[in-house]
All heavy atoms as an XYZ file, in Angstrom:
894
protein
N      18.880    -29.298   -113.635
C      18.754    -27.870   -113.491
C      17.551    -27.534   -112.627
O      17.607    -26.579   -111.873
C      18.615    -27.308   -114.892
C      18.979    -25.913   -115.104
S      20.636    -25.567   -114.726
C      20.607    -23.920   -114.990
N      16.521    -28.338   -112.774
C      15.321    -28.094   -112.002
C      15.568    -28.295   -110.516
O      15.020    -27.605   -109.671
N      16.459    -29.269   -110.212
C      16.773    -29.528   -108.816
C      17.537    -28.372   -108.206
O      17.279    -27.960   -107.074
C      17.573    -30.828   -108.715
C      17.979    -31.154   -107.307
C      17.028    -31.574   -106.379
C      19.291    -31.031   -106.897
C      17.399    -31.861   -105.082
C      19.658    -31.321   -105.608
C      18.710    -31.742   -104.686
N      18.467    -27.789   -108.935
C      19.262    -26.669   -108.448
C      18.369    -25.450   -108.285
O      18.482    -24.714   -107.313
C      20.432    -26.369   -109.415
C      21.165    -25.110   -109.011
C      21.370    -27.546   -109.476
N      17.472    -25.239   -109.226
C      16.570    -24.110   -109.155
C      15.633    -24.268   -107.966
O      15.398    -23.309   -107.224
C      15.746    -23.986   -110.456
O      16.615    -23.964   -111.560
C      14.924    -22.744   -110.463
N      15.108    -25.455   -107.767
C      14.205    -25.660   -106.641
C      14.975    -25.557   -105.318
O      14.460    -25.063   -104.321
C      13.481    -26.996   -106.759
O      14.373    -28.063   -106.568
N      16.249    -26.048   -105.317
C      17.074    -25.929   -104.123
C      17.331    -24.446   -103.826
O      17.264    -23.998   -102.683
C      18.376    -26.697   -104.332
C      19.149    -26.931   -103.094
C      20.350    -27.802   -103.434
C      21.088    -28.177   -102.179
N      22.252    -28.969   -102.438
N      17.679    -23.707   -104.881
C      17.909    -22.267   -104.738
C      16.643    -21.569   -104.254
O      16.686    -20.689   -103.407
C      18.386    -21.689   -106.080
C      18.601    -20.205   -106.023
C      19.701    -19.669   -105.374
C      17.687    -19.340   -106.623
C      19.891    -18.309   -105.331
C      17.871    -17.974   -106.571
C      18.982    -17.455   -105.922
N      15.504    -22.001   -104.820
C      14.221    -21.421   -104.428
C      13.915    -21.704   -102.953
O      13.480    -20.831   -102.214
C      13.105    -21.967   -105.334
C      11.748    -21.476   -104.957
C      11.359    -20.173   -105.226
C      10.845    -22.306   -104.295
C      10.109    -19.717   -104.882
C       9.595    -21.850   -103.937
C       9.210    -20.551   -104.229
N      14.168    -22.913   -102.503
C      13.911    -23.287   -101.110
C      14.829    -22.498   -100.179
O      14.401    -21.969    -99.153
C      14.082    -24.817   -100.912
C      14.075    -25.194    -99.441
C      13.014    -25.563   -101.670
N      16.102    -22.413   -100.573
C      17.054    -21.651    -99.746
C      16.648    -20.183    -99.709
O      16.670    -19.540    -98.657
C      18.500    -21.832   -100.270
C      18.941    -23.264   -100.018
C      19.443    -20.864    -99.589
C      20.298    -23.612   -100.616
N      16.265    -19.650   -100.841
C      15.812    -18.260   -100.903
C      14.576    -18.064   -100.033
O      14.455    -17.081    -99.301
C      15.499    -17.845   -102.333
O      16.634    -17.922   -103.129
N      13.667    -19.016   -100.125
C      12.443    -18.931    -99.326
C      12.775    -18.982    -97.834
O      12.227    -18.206    -97.045
C      11.497    -20.067    -99.714
C      10.139    -20.066    -99.016
C       9.361    -18.791    -99.359
C       9.342    -21.288    -99.418
N      13.681    -19.862    -97.448
C      14.089    -19.960    -96.041
C      14.754    -18.661    -95.593
O      14.470    -18.150    -94.502
C      15.013    -21.180    -95.834
C      14.217    -22.471    -95.997
C      15.688    -21.133    -94.462
C      15.062    -23.729    -95.985
N      15.625    -18.098    -96.424
C      16.294    -16.834    -96.080
C      15.276    -15.701    -95.954
O      15.369    -14.865    -95.045
C      17.359    -16.486    -97.118
C      18.620    -17.362    -97.089
C      19.553    -16.993    -98.242
C      19.340    -17.213    -95.757
N      14.314    -15.670    -96.859
C      13.264    -14.643    -96.801
C      12.456    -14.805    -95.512
O      12.146    -13.837    -94.812
C      12.364    -14.688    -98.053
C      11.111    -13.848    -97.856
C      13.135    -14.211    -99.259
N      12.118    -16.046    -95.182
C      11.356    -16.296    -93.949
C      12.172    -15.903    -92.713
O      11.647    -15.291    -91.772
C      10.931    -17.767    -93.876
C       9.839    -18.185    -94.861
C       9.608    -19.696    -94.775
C       8.560    -17.429    -94.608
N      13.458    -16.238    -92.727
C      14.323    -15.836    -91.603
C      14.387    -14.315    -91.514
O      14.285    -13.737    -90.426
C      15.733    -16.465    -91.749
C      15.648    -17.967    -91.526
C      16.724    -15.828    -90.777
C      16.955    -18.709    -91.821
N      14.563    -13.665    -92.670
C      14.607    -12.200    -92.687
C      13.308    -11.616    -92.145
O      13.326    -10.691    -91.324
C      14.871    -11.699    -94.111
C      14.776    -10.214    -94.220
C      15.805     -9.401    -93.769
C      13.643     -9.605    -94.763
C      15.718     -8.020    -93.867
C      13.540     -8.227    -94.854
C      14.583     -7.437    -94.407
N      12.187    -12.146    -92.602
C      10.898    -11.643    -92.134
C      10.716    -11.906    -90.644
O      10.197    -11.062    -89.900
C       9.755    -12.275    -92.934
C       9.626    -11.831    -94.391
C       8.524    -12.619    -95.085
C       9.370    -10.333    -94.460
N      11.151    -13.061    -90.172
C      11.046    -13.391    -88.749
C      11.903    -12.436    -87.917
O      11.443    -11.910    -86.901
C      11.478    -14.848    -88.521
C      11.393    -15.268    -87.093
C      10.160    -15.509    -86.502
C      12.541    -15.407    -86.326
C      10.074    -15.894    -85.177
C      12.456    -15.792    -85.005
C      11.227    -16.042    -84.423
N      13.143    -12.226    -88.368
C      14.039    -11.313    -87.645
C      13.491     -9.899    -87.703
O      13.466     -9.183    -86.698
C      15.476    -11.392    -88.224
C      16.353    -10.292    -87.665
C      16.080    -12.752    -87.933
N      13.037     -9.490    -88.868
C      12.492     -8.131    -89.024
C      11.232     -7.965    -88.173
O      11.053     -6.956    -87.505
C      12.187     -7.868    -90.501
C      11.655     -6.515    -90.792
C      12.726     -5.464    -90.594
N      12.153     -4.164    -90.875
C      12.450     -3.067    -90.212
N      13.337     -3.115    -89.251
N      11.889     -1.942    -90.516
N      10.376     -8.957    -88.210
C       9.156     -8.899    -87.398
C       9.488     -8.882    -85.917
O       8.877     -8.158    -85.122
N      10.468     -9.680    -85.531
C      10.902     -9.687    -84.130
C      11.456     -8.345    -83.720
O      11.187     -7.842    -82.624
N      12.231     -7.734    -84.610
C      12.792     -6.426    -84.273
C      11.684     -5.376    -84.216
O      11.737     -4.452    -83.406
C      13.877     -6.020    -85.273
O      13.319     -5.751    -86.546
N      10.658     -5.508    -85.058
C       9.530     -4.579    -84.987
C       8.792     -4.738    -83.654
O       8.394     -3.752    -83.032
C       8.571     -4.809    -86.152
C       9.070     -4.381    -87.533
C       8.062     -4.769    -88.605
C       9.337     -2.887    -87.558
N       8.640     -5.983    -83.224
C       7.981     -6.234    -81.937
C       8.821     -5.662    -80.808
O       8.316     -5.004    -79.897
C       7.727     -7.751    -81.750
C       6.662     -8.229    -82.736
C       7.319     -8.056    -80.318
C       6.506     -9.736    -82.787
N      10.141     -5.896    -80.885
C      11.039     -5.359    -79.851
C      10.991     -3.837    -79.862
O      10.916     -3.201    -78.801
C      12.483     -5.879    -80.049
C      13.457     -5.132    -79.167
C      12.541     -7.367    -79.783
N      11.019     -3.238    -81.057
C      10.955     -1.771    -81.150
C       9.649     -1.240    -80.580
O       9.633     -0.218    -79.888
C      11.125     -1.317    -82.602
C      12.553     -1.445    -83.072
O      13.477     -1.531    -82.265
N      12.743     -1.475    -84.383
N       8.560     -1.923    -80.877
C       7.262     -1.501    -80.346
C       7.259     -1.615    -78.824
O       6.752     -0.728    -78.123
C       6.141     -2.339    -80.942
N       7.826     -2.685    -78.297
C       7.905     -2.862    -76.850
C       8.760     -1.773    -76.213
O       8.395     -1.198    -75.189
C       8.477     -4.245    -76.518
C       8.626     -4.500    -75.065
C       7.514     -4.748    -74.268
C       9.876     -4.468    -74.460
C       7.644     -4.975    -72.910
C      10.025     -4.688    -73.111
C       8.907     -4.937    -72.329
N       9.897     -1.476    -76.847
C      10.783     -0.426    -76.327
C      10.077      0.920    -76.353
O      10.133      1.687    -75.385
C      12.108     -0.379    -77.128
C      12.903      0.871    -76.806
C      12.934     -1.621    -76.846
N       9.394      1.217    -77.439
C       8.674      2.486    -77.552
C       7.572      2.571    -76.506
O       7.389      3.613    -75.860
C       8.091      2.644    -78.947
C       7.502      4.002    -79.197
C       7.148      4.199    -80.645
C       6.685      5.622    -80.848
N       6.524      5.973    -82.230
N       6.841      1.470    -76.298
C       5.799      1.434    -75.274
C       6.399      1.654    -73.895
O       5.852      2.384    -73.070
C       5.051      0.107    -75.342
C       3.857      0.075    -74.409
O       3.058      1.038    -74.440
O       3.731     -0.905    -73.645
N       7.542      1.015    -73.653
C       8.223      1.183    -72.370
C       8.667      2.635    -72.179
O       8.532      3.197    -71.085
C       9.444      0.238    -72.274
O       8.996     -1.096    -72.474
C      10.131      0.346    -70.937
N       9.166      3.249    -73.236
C       9.574      4.654    -73.160
C       8.365      5.550    -72.893
O       8.443      6.491    -72.099
C      10.274      5.084    -74.449
C      11.655      4.500    -74.602
C      12.261      4.800    -75.963
O      11.555      5.174    -76.904
N      13.564      4.623    -76.078
N       7.246      5.260    -73.550
C       6.034      6.036    -73.314
C       5.578      5.893    -71.873
O       5.181      6.872    -71.230
C       4.915      5.612    -74.264
C       5.155      6.061    -75.693
O       5.942      6.966    -75.927
N       4.499      5.426    -76.628
N       5.628      4.659    -71.346
C       5.257      4.438    -69.952
C       6.185      5.202    -69.017
O       5.749      5.780    -68.019
C       5.279      2.945    -69.614
C       4.118      2.193    -70.230
O       3.127      2.792    -70.622
N       4.246      0.887    -70.322
N       7.467      5.204    -69.340
C       8.435      5.934    -68.516
C       8.127      7.428    -68.550
O       8.199      8.109    -67.511
C       9.851      5.659    -68.994
N       7.790      7.950    -69.738
C       7.438      9.370    -69.848
C       6.199      9.694    -69.030
O       6.146     10.714    -68.339
C       7.219      9.760    -71.313
C       8.500      9.732    -72.129
O       9.591      9.769    -71.522
O       8.406      9.663    -73.371
N       5.209      8.813    -69.108
C       3.985      9.017    -68.331
C       4.301      8.982    -66.836
O       3.830      9.821    -66.062
C       2.915      7.959    -68.706
C       1.766      7.964    -67.718
C       2.410      8.203    -70.113
N       5.120      8.011    -66.434
C       5.490      7.911    -65.021
C       6.261      9.149    -64.553
O       6.029      9.650    -63.455
C       6.320      6.648    -64.770
C       5.491      5.393    -64.851
O       4.268      5.442    -64.751
N       6.142      4.265    -65.058
N       7.165      9.652    -65.387
C       7.893     10.882    -65.039
C       6.926     12.049    -64.871
O       7.055     12.852    -63.962
C       8.934     11.203    -66.108
C      10.249     10.530    -65.900
C      11.322     11.139    -66.797
N      12.066     10.114    -67.480
C      11.765      9.515    -68.621
N      10.696      9.860    -69.273
N      12.511      8.579    -69.134
N       5.966     12.132    -65.769
C       4.979     13.206    -65.686
C       4.157     13.085    -64.410
O       3.915     14.079    -63.714
C       4.065     13.165    -66.910
O       3.053     14.124    -66.807
N       3.743     11.872    -64.081
C       2.968     11.657    -62.855
C       3.796     12.034    -61.638
O       3.315     12.726    -60.732
C       2.486     10.187    -62.773
C       1.406      9.931    -63.825
C       1.976      9.858    -61.378
C       1.043      8.469    -63.982
N       5.046     11.603    -61.622
C       5.927     11.916    -60.487
C       6.123     13.416    -60.373
O       6.086     13.978    -59.268
C       7.276     11.178    -60.638
C       7.066      9.687    -60.423
C       8.315     11.729    -59.670
C       8.274      8.831    -60.785
N       6.308     14.106    -61.489
C       6.485     15.562    -61.470
C       5.264     16.238    -60.859
O       5.393     17.096    -59.972
C       6.726     16.076    -62.894
C       6.700     17.567    -62.987
C       7.784     18.327    -62.582
C       5.567     18.240    -63.466
C       7.759     19.712    -62.652
C       5.530     19.612    -63.537
C       6.630     20.339    -63.134
O       6.586     21.708    -63.199
N       4.080     15.837    -61.314
C       2.857     16.461    -60.810
C       2.615     16.117    -59.340
O       2.135     16.960    -58.578
C       1.655     16.069    -61.677
C       1.698     16.695    -63.029
N       1.579     18.057    -63.228
C       1.869     16.158    -64.263
C       1.669     18.329    -64.514
N       1.853     17.204    -65.167
N       2.971     14.899    -58.944
C       2.841     14.542    -57.528
C       3.791     15.366    -56.676
O       3.430     15.812    -55.584
C       3.119     13.044    -57.332
C       1.986     12.169    -57.810
C       2.298     10.688    -57.693
O       3.456     10.291    -57.604
N       1.267      9.867    -57.700
N       4.988     15.594    -57.158
C       5.947     16.431    -56.410
C       5.420     17.849    -56.274
O       5.540     18.454    -55.214
C       7.308     16.430    -57.103
C       8.085     15.171    -56.866
C       9.449     15.247    -57.478
N      10.159     13.994    -57.286
C      11.160     13.588    -58.036
N      11.585     14.339    -59.031
N      11.752     12.441    -57.795
N       4.870     18.379    -57.350
C       4.309     19.742    -57.301
C       3.159     19.796    -56.289
O       3.038     20.747    -55.524
C       3.816     20.172    -58.685
C       4.891     20.314    -59.725
C       5.834     21.467    -59.483
N       5.061     22.690    -59.485
C       5.360     23.778    -58.800
N       6.420     23.803    -58.056
N       4.597     24.824    -58.844
N       2.323     18.766    -56.286
C       1.213     18.700    -55.348
C       1.732     18.635    -53.920
O       1.230     19.342    -53.034
C       0.341     17.478    -55.660
C      -0.893     17.274    -54.785
C      -1.867     18.426    -54.974
C      -1.568     15.966    -55.136
N       2.745     17.815    -53.689
C       3.320     17.697    -52.347
C       3.934     19.019    -51.913
O       3.774     19.438    -50.757
C       4.364     16.553    -52.315
C       3.654     15.209    -52.411
C       5.226     16.622    -51.056
C       4.586     14.035    -52.634
N       4.618     19.698    -52.813
C       5.200     21.003    -52.474
C       4.105     21.993    -52.079
O       4.253     22.747    -51.120
C       6.004     21.548    -53.652
C       7.301     20.817    -53.895
C       7.985     21.236    -55.191
O       7.451     22.135    -55.903
O       9.048     20.675    -55.499
N       3.000     21.969    -52.831
C       1.885     22.862    -52.499
C       1.297     22.532    -51.134
O       0.984     23.427    -50.341
N       1.156     21.241    -50.848
C       0.631     20.823    -49.541
C       1.592     21.202    -48.422
O       1.160     21.623    -47.353
C       0.364     19.319    -49.537
C      -0.799     18.852    -50.411
C      -0.840     17.325    -50.451
C      -2.117     19.409    -49.935
N       2.892     21.059    -48.673
C       3.876     21.439    -47.658
C       3.780     22.933    -47.353
O       3.874     23.344    -46.201
C       5.291     21.082    -48.119
C       5.600     19.604    -48.059
C       6.946     19.254    -48.664
O       7.514     20.078    -49.423
O       7.442     18.148    -48.374
N       3.583     23.739    -48.385
C       3.431     25.181    -48.180
C       2.181     25.480    -47.360
O       2.198     26.326    -46.459
C       3.371     25.902    -49.529
C       4.679     25.923    -50.279
C       4.550     26.520    -51.675
O       3.514     27.154    -51.963
O       5.481     26.342    -52.460
N       1.089     24.782    -47.653
C      -0.153     24.998    -46.909
C       0.008     24.573    -45.452
O      -0.456     25.265    -44.548
C      -1.302     24.227    -47.550
C      -1.755     24.817    -48.868
C      -2.866     24.000    -49.509
O      -3.228     22.942    -49.041
N      -3.409     24.529    -50.606
N       0.674     23.441    -45.233
C       0.893     22.982    -43.864
C       1.772     23.969    -43.117
O       1.508     24.303    -41.962
C       1.520     21.564    -43.864
C       2.035     21.182    -42.489
C       0.503     20.549    -44.332
N       2.793     24.454    -43.777
C       3.688     25.436    -43.154
C       2.912     26.698    -42.778
O       3.096     27.251    -41.686
C       4.823     25.782    -44.125
O       5.629     26.791    -43.596
N       2.034     27.146    -43.662
C       1.220     28.332    -43.378
C       0.281     28.073    -42.208
O       0.095     28.927    -41.345
C       0.430     28.752    -44.624
C      -0.377     30.004    -44.444
C       0.492     31.218    -44.152
O       1.556     31.397    -44.741
N       0.058     32.056    -43.239
N      -0.322     26.881    -42.164
C      -1.217     26.533    -41.054
C      -0.464     26.509    -39.730
O      -0.964     27.002    -38.716
C      -1.878     25.178    -41.295
S      -3.149     25.205    -42.576
N       0.727     25.948    -39.726
C       1.539     25.912    -38.506
C       1.879     27.332    -38.064
O       1.790     27.664    -36.878
C       2.819     25.072    -38.734
C       3.806     25.246    -37.599
C       2.456     23.610    -38.901
N       2.226     28.169    -39.010
C       2.542     29.567    -38.692
C       1.319     30.277    -38.109
O       1.427     30.997    -37.107
C       3.012     30.281    -39.961
O       3.250     31.638    -39.713
N       0.154     30.060    -38.722
C      -1.080     30.661    -38.209
C      -1.396     30.171    -36.802
O      -1.808     30.949    -35.935
C      -2.260     30.353    -39.137
C      -2.159     31.063    -40.485
O      -1.324     31.987    -40.619
O      -2.907     30.677    -41.404
N      -1.202     28.868    -36.572
C      -1.462     28.316    -35.238
C      -0.524     28.912    -34.195
O      -0.942     29.199    -33.072
C      -1.320     26.796    -35.250
C      -2.479     26.032    -35.879
C      -2.129     24.553    -35.984
C      -3.751     26.217    -35.077
N       0.733     29.108    -34.572
C       1.689     29.720    -33.633
C       1.260     31.143    -33.289
O       1.316     31.552    -32.127
C       3.096     29.717    -34.228
C       3.752     28.363    -34.195
C       5.144     28.401    -34.784
C       5.787     27.022    -34.773
N       7.128     27.042    -35.379
N       0.829     31.894    -34.298
C       0.367     33.264    -34.055
C      -0.856     33.261    -33.136
O      -0.955     34.073    -32.217
C       0.029     33.953    -35.375
C       1.219     34.317    -36.216
C       0.830     34.927    -37.546
O      -0.350     35.323    -37.716
O       1.700     35.023    -38.420
N      -1.790     32.364    -33.403
C      -2.996     32.298    -32.569
C      -2.653     31.871    -31.147
O      -3.255     32.367    -30.191
C      -4.015     31.340    -33.190
C      -4.654     31.910    -34.443
C      -5.641     30.963    -35.075
C      -6.221     31.605    -36.338
N      -7.176     30.745    -37.006
N      -1.704     30.966    -30.996
C      -1.273     30.530    -29.667
C      -0.634     31.702    -28.909
O      -0.880     31.886    -27.711
C      -0.289     29.359    -29.778
C       0.274     28.871    -28.475
C      -0.764     28.340    -27.507
O      -1.815     27.869    -27.956
O      -0.517     28.415    -26.294
N       0.166     32.490    -29.608
C       0.771     33.657    -28.966
C      -0.305     34.663    -28.560
O      -0.244     35.239    -27.472
C       1.784     34.314    -29.902
C       3.058     33.507    -30.068
C       4.006     34.123    -31.096
O       3.629     35.028    -31.841
N       5.217     33.602    -31.158
N      -1.283     34.872    -29.431
C      -2.366     35.806    -29.118
C      -3.181     35.290    -27.924
O      -3.545     36.059    -27.029
C      -3.275     35.994    -30.333
N      -3.459     33.984    -27.897
C      -4.194     33.397    -26.774
C      -3.403     33.531    -25.479
O      -3.946     33.887    -24.431
C      -4.496     31.924    -27.042
C      -5.391     31.284    -25.973
C      -5.522     29.793    -26.152
N      -4.290     29.080    -26.066
C      -3.665     28.752    -24.930
N      -4.170     29.108    -23.779
N      -2.527     28.091    -24.954
N      -2.114     33.285    -25.554
C      -1.258     33.395    -24.374
C      -1.246     34.834    -23.862
O      -1.329     35.079    -22.643
C       0.162     32.943    -24.733
O       1.026     33.106    -23.649
N      -1.165     35.788    -24.763
C      -1.181     37.209    -24.376
C      -2.528     37.570    -23.752
O      -2.595     38.271    -22.738
C      -0.898     38.084    -25.603
C      -0.871     39.566    -25.314
C       0.262     39.966    -24.389
O       1.302     39.322    -24.340
N       0.055     41.031    -23.634
N      -3.608     37.070    -24.333
C      -4.944     37.326    -23.805
C      -5.078     36.760    -22.396
O      -5.607     37.422    -21.491
C      -6.001     36.722    -24.742
C      -7.409     36.826    -24.225
C      -8.114     38.027    -24.300
C      -8.038     35.724    -23.660
C      -9.406     38.127    -23.821
C      -9.328     35.815    -23.174
C     -10.008     37.014    -23.261
O     -11.289     37.107    -22.781
N      -4.611     35.514    -22.198
C      -4.675     34.896    -20.874
C      -3.871     35.708    -19.854
O      -4.295     35.886    -18.712
C      -4.157     33.459    -20.927
C      -5.117     32.484    -21.561
C      -4.549     31.077    -21.642
O      -3.349     30.874    -21.341
O      -5.314     30.169    -22.014
N      -2.730     36.193    -20.282
C      -1.882     36.997    -19.386
C      -2.605     38.289    -18.988
O      -2.638     38.668    -17.805
C      -0.560     37.322    -20.094
C       0.416     38.096    -19.257
C       1.691     38.352    -20.051
C       2.643     39.233    -19.260
N       3.833     39.579    -20.048
N      -3.204     38.946    -19.969
C      -3.930     40.188    -19.683
C      -5.136     39.922    -18.781
O      -5.409     40.690    -17.853
C      -4.375     40.844    -20.992
C      -3.235     41.407    -21.805
C      -3.660     41.865    -23.184
O      -4.863     41.750    -23.520
O      -2.792     42.341    -23.927
N      -5.860     38.826    -19.048
C      -7.025     38.497    -18.219
C      -6.598     38.151    -16.789
O      -7.279     38.518    -15.821
C      -7.811     37.325    -18.825
C      -8.603     37.690    -20.065
S      -9.849     38.942    -19.725
C      -9.138     40.361    -20.515
N      -5.459     37.488    -16.641
C      -4.961     37.159    -15.302
C      -4.647     38.451    -14.546
O      -4.953     38.578    -13.349
C      -3.714     36.280    -15.407
C      -3.218     35.783    -14.061
C      -2.037     34.869    -14.242
C      -1.540     34.280    -12.950
N      -1.306     35.170    -11.869
N      -4.052     39.414    -15.241
C      -3.752     40.705    -14.607
C      -5.042     41.403    -14.176
O      -5.114     41.960    -13.070
C      -2.963     41.593    -15.568
C      -1.536     41.143    -15.800
C      -0.826     41.973    -16.857
O      -1.410     42.964    -17.366
O       0.312     41.624    -17.194
N      -6.064     41.364    -15.043
C      -7.340     42.003    -14.711
C      -7.967     41.320    -13.496
O      -8.456     41.989    -12.567
C      -8.301     41.963    -15.930
C      -9.710     42.333    -15.537
C      -7.785     42.868    -17.039
N      -7.943     39.990    -13.477
C      -8.519     39.247    -12.353
C      -7.738     39.545    -11.077
O      -8.331     39.773    -10.007
C      -8.545     37.728    -12.663
C      -8.847     36.918    -11.415
C      -9.550     37.438    -13.759
N      -6.420     39.556    -11.168
C      -5.599     39.860     -9.989
C      -5.898     41.264     -9.456
O      -6.028     41.460     -8.241
C      -4.112     39.726    -10.316
C      -3.670     38.279    -10.479
O      -4.428     37.378    -10.063
O      -2.564     38.058    -11.033
N      -6.028     42.229    -10.350
C      -6.356     43.602     -9.920
C      -7.737     43.639     -9.267
O      -7.931     44.311     -8.255
C      -6.309     44.561    -11.115
C      -4.910     44.902    -11.572
C      -4.945     45.854    -12.755
C      -3.560     46.136    -13.274
N      -3.563     47.027    -14.440
N      -8.674     42.901     -9.882
C     -10.027     42.869     -9.315
C     -10.026     42.236     -7.929
O     -10.685     42.732     -6.999
C     -10.982     42.101    -10.219
O     -11.117     42.751    -11.453
N      -9.288     41.151     -7.767
C      -9.205     40.496     -6.459
C      -8.526     41.399     -5.437
O      -8.959     41.472     -4.276
C      -8.466     39.158     -6.572
C      -9.221     38.035     -7.279
C      -8.317     36.818     -7.449
C     -10.485     37.670     -6.526
N      -7.492     42.076     -5.855
C      -6.816     43.018     -4.936
C      -7.763     44.147     -4.531
O      -7.818     44.540     -3.363
C      -5.552     43.598     -5.583
C      -4.428     42.598     -5.671
O      -4.418     41.603     -4.963
N      -3.486     42.849     -6.565
N      -8.494     44.633     -5.505
C      -9.454     45.709     -5.209
C     -10.546     45.187     -4.263
O     -10.965     45.884     -3.341
C     -10.079     46.213     -6.515
C     -11.061     47.316     -6.332
C     -10.372     48.590     -5.880
N     -11.370     49.632     -5.751
C     -11.371     50.535     -4.805
N     -10.417     50.565     -3.919
N     -12.326     51.430     -4.752
N     -10.998     43.957     -4.489
C     -12.003     43.346     -3.621
C     -11.467     43.229     -2.197
O     -12.174     43.540     -1.222
C     -12.392     41.969     -4.182
C     -13.367     41.217     -3.313
C     -14.724     41.522     -3.355
C     -12.921     40.223     -2.450
C     -15.620     40.835     -2.553
C     -13.819     39.536     -1.648
C     -15.165     39.845     -1.697
O     -16.046     39.172     -0.902
N     -10.220     42.771     -2.067
C      -9.602     42.658     -0.734
C      -9.520     44.017     -0.047
O      -9.793     44.152      1.148
C      -8.210     42.032     -0.830
C      -8.241     40.557     -1.188
O      -9.311     39.927     -1.019
O      -7.199     40.051     -1.651
N      -9.153     45.046     -0.821
C      -9.068     46.394     -0.247
C     -10.439     46.872      0.228
O     -10.584     47.427      1.327
C      -8.506     47.380     -1.285
C      -7.035     47.221     -1.578
C      -6.578     48.147     -2.696
O      -7.277     49.132     -3.009
O      -5.515     47.870     -3.274
N     -11.447     46.640     -0.613
C     -12.797     47.057     -0.236
C     -13.288     46.280      0.979
O     -13.943     46.843      1.870
C     -13.769     46.853     -1.410
C     -13.595     47.810     -2.591
C     -14.495     47.386     -3.743
C     -13.883     49.239     -2.182
N     -12.965     45.012      1.057
C     -13.355     44.196      2.199
C     -12.704     44.729      3.484
O     -13.353     44.825      4.535
C     -12.952     42.740      1.946
C     -13.589     41.759      2.899
C     -13.269     40.339      2.498
O     -12.060     39.998      2.441
O     -14.207     39.584      2.235
N     -11.450     45.112      3.388
C     -10.756     45.679      4.555
C     -11.413     46.997      4.964
O     -11.616     47.265      6.160
C      -9.278     45.915      4.242
C      -8.455     44.652      4.192
C      -7.020     44.969      3.826
C      -6.207     43.707      3.628
N      -4.839     43.991      3.201
N     -11.735     47.822      3.979
C     -12.371     49.100      4.295
C     -13.738     48.886      4.941
O     -14.119     49.605      5.867
C     -12.503     49.966      3.029
C     -11.192     50.514      2.531
C     -11.347     51.319      1.247
O     -12.441     51.441      0.710
N     -10.233     51.852      0.759
N     -14.467     47.884      4.452
C     -15.780     47.585      5.039
C     -15.614     47.155      6.482
O     -16.364     47.588      7.374
C     -16.521     46.511      4.211
C     -16.942     47.099      2.874
C     -17.713     45.948      4.962
C     -17.506     46.101      1.903
N     -14.623     46.318      6.761
C     -14.373     45.881      8.138
C     -14.023     47.074      9.025
O     -14.495     47.178     10.160
C     -13.247     44.846      8.176
C     -13.670     43.479      7.722
C     -12.517     42.493      7.832
C     -12.943     41.140      7.309
N     -11.861     40.166      7.351
N     -13.193     47.933      8.486
C     -12.797     49.121      9.269
C     -14.023     49.977      9.547
O     -14.260     50.429     10.676
C     -11.707     49.928      8.544
C     -10.399     49.143      8.510
C     -11.503     51.283      9.197
C      -9.324     49.767      7.638
N     -14.834     50.202      8.535
C     -16.023     51.043      8.702
C     -17.032     50.389      9.658
O     -17.652     51.074     10.482
C     -16.683     51.328      7.352
C     -15.916     52.276      6.429
C     -16.607     52.343      5.077
C     -15.788     53.662      7.023
N     -17.198     49.091      9.540
C     -18.146     48.427     10.438
C     -17.648     48.453     11.876
O     -18.432     48.601     12.806
C     -18.414     46.981     10.001
O     -17.196     46.291      9.883
C     -19.201     46.924      8.737
N     -16.356     48.312     12.071
C     -15.833     48.386     13.452
C     -15.955     49.808     13.978
O     -16.201     50.013     15.155
C     -14.359     47.933     13.519
O     -13.560     48.655     12.624
C     -14.268     46.444     13.269
N     -15.813     50.788     13.128
C     -15.956     52.184     13.564
C     -17.434     52.487     13.889
O     -17.719     53.230     14.810
C     -15.449     53.150     12.497
C     -13.949     53.191     12.387
C     -13.493     54.114     11.253
O     -14.313     54.671     10.517
N     -12.180     54.279     11.136
N     -18.319     51.918     13.126
C     -19.749     52.151     13.367
C     -20.212     51.470     14.641
O     -21.112     51.947     15.307
C     -20.596     51.655     12.184
C     -20.558     52.626     11.028
O     -20.234     53.790     11.206
N     -20.887     52.142      9.874
N     -19.603     50.321     14.963
C     -19.977     49.593     16.155
C     -19.542     50.398     17.379
O     -20.239     50.427     18.383
C     -19.342     48.202     16.137
C     -19.994     47.369     15.037
C     -19.498     47.495     17.480
C     -19.410     46.000     14.882
N     -18.511     51.090     17.383
C     -18.010     51.835     18.536
C     -18.868     52.997     18.741
O     -19.493     53.631     19.226
C     -16.602     52.348     18.302
C     -15.591     51.239     18.301
C     -14.248     51.852     18.229
N     -13.308     50.840     17.839
C     -12.108     51.074     17.474
N     -11.652     52.278     17.385
N     -11.308     50.124     17.176
């Protein structure tokens, strides 16, 4: 009877150890899965915030490009107006030069 009891005890002990090993392994696997899920959540959060940051930067770049286009148009308009002023001044200078020549030739006679 003692042999059967000890055999039963050994088998029970082995089954308990197997159960504990399997249970412990599943706890380790569950902990790993949970850690992986937490990492995935953190990564999703980081990606979300990076996307928001990129969207904000894209808006700022778009605004800067728009401002540069406006300034380029204003500069182009200014150059056009200044060219007209210079052309008028040169034409006026030519007219005055002609009048001076006419007056000097009249004075010489």
